[in-house]
C-alpha positions in Angstrom: 7.6 -18.1 -6.7 3.6 -17.1 -5.6 2.0 -14.6 -6.9 -1.5 -12.8 -6.7 -4.3 -13.2 -9.1 -7.1 -13.4 -9.2 -9.9 -15.4 -10.3 -7.3 -18.2 -12.0 -5.4 -20.9 -9.6 -2.3 -21.1 -12.7 -0.2 -18.4 -14.3 1.0 -18.0 -17.6 4.5 -19.4 -15.8 3.1 -22.7 -14.9 3.5 -21.5 -10.9 0.5 -21.2 -8.5 -1.0 -17.6 -7.4 -3.4 -17.2 -5.0 -6.5 -15.7 -4.9 -6.8 -13.8 -1.4 -10.5 -14.1 -1.5 -10.7 -18.0 -1.3 -9.3 -19.6 1.6 -8.8 -23.3 -0.8 -6.8 -20.8 -3.3 -4.4 -20.1 -0.3 -4.1 -23.5 1.5 -3.4 -25.4 -2.0 -0.8 -22.5 -2.7 1.3 -23.1 0.1 0.6 -27.2 -0.1 -2.1 -27.2 2.7 0.6 -26.2 5.6 0.2 -25.2 8.5 -1.2 -21.3 8.4 1.1 -19.3 10.1 3.3 -20.9 6.7 0.7 -19.4 4.8 0.0 -16.7 6.1 3.8 -15.3 5.7 3.1 -16.4 2.2 0.7 -14.6 1.7 2.0 -11.4 2.9 5.3 -12.1 1.2 3.3 -11.9 -2.2 1.9 -9.0 -1.3 5.0 -7.2 -0.5 6.4 -8.4 -3.5 3.4 -7.2 -5.5 4.0 -3.6 -4.0 4.8 -1.1 -6.4 8.5 -0.1 -5.4 8.1 2.8 -3.8 6.1 1.8 -1.4 8.6 -1.3 -1.0 11.5 1.4 -0.6 9.9 4.6 0.9 12.0 5.7 4.2 8.6 6.4 6.3 8.2 1.9 6.9 11.0 2.3 9.4 8.4 5.0 11.5 4.7 3.8 10.1 3.3 4.4 13.1 4.4 8.7 13.3 2.2 8.8 9.8 -1.2 7.0 11.4 -0.6 9.0 15.0 -2.6 11.5 16.2 0.2 12.7 18.8 1.2 15.7 17.4 4.5 15.6 18.5 4.5 12.3 15.9 2.9 14.3 13.0 5.6 16.8 13.3 8.1 13.6 12.9 5.9 12.4 10.2 6.1 15.2 7.5 9.2 16.2 8.1 10.6 12.4 6.8 7.8 13.0 3.9 9.3 16.9 3.5 12.8 14.8 2.4 10.9 11.9 0.9 12.2 10.9 -3.0 8.6 9.2 -3.3 6.3 12.2 -1.9 4.4 12.7 -5.7 3.4 8.3 -6.2 1.9 8.4 -2.5 0.4 11.9 -2.6 -1.3 10.6 -5.9 -1.6 7.2 -4.5 -3.7 8.1 -1.4 -5.7 10.9 -3.5 -6.6 7.9 -6.2 -7.4 5.7 -2.9 -9.3 8.9 -2.2 -8.2 8.6 1.6 -8.9 11.9 2.8 -8.9 9.9 6.9 -5.5 11.5 8.7 -2.8 9.1 7.8 -0.3 11.2 5.8 0.8 10.4 2.9 3.1 12.1 0.9 3.5 14.9 3.1 -0.2 15.7 3.8 -3.2 14.9 6.1 -6.4 14.4 4.4 -8.0 17.9 4.7 -5.1 18.6 2.8 -5.6 16.0 -0.1 -8.5 16.9 -0.8 -8.2 19.8 -1.5 -5.6 19.1 -4.4 -7.8 16.6 -5.5 -10.4 19.4 -5.9 -7.7 22.0 -7.9 -6.6 18.3 -10.0 -10.5 17.9 -11.0 -10.6 22.2 -11.9 -7.4 21.4 -13.8 -8.2 19.6 -15.8 -12.7 19.5 -16.4 -12.5 21.9 -19.8 
């Protein structure tokens, strides 16, 4: 199993880790095989490193809807979010990243997330 780590190239279990900032680490982790194979290994390791809610969220079936500027696509994305069990962690993730773009996370766009973040900050300030 390949794990993503930085800066060490060896995990506690003896498995090779990949330093995504070091091409030599990527090559070493896959035994200097073909670059496509190395990329596939890196992407698989990155996918396993994601929180479970990101790996199982229904939006993975149609990610383009959540970045589209088309009103019909955005409406479909908002509808999908409205019934999603992962809405709260998704929204918190986007706010933590300070993603104020138009990408839809947790049933919100950037403007709504900015307002929610400001409200949360007011609520936690003594």
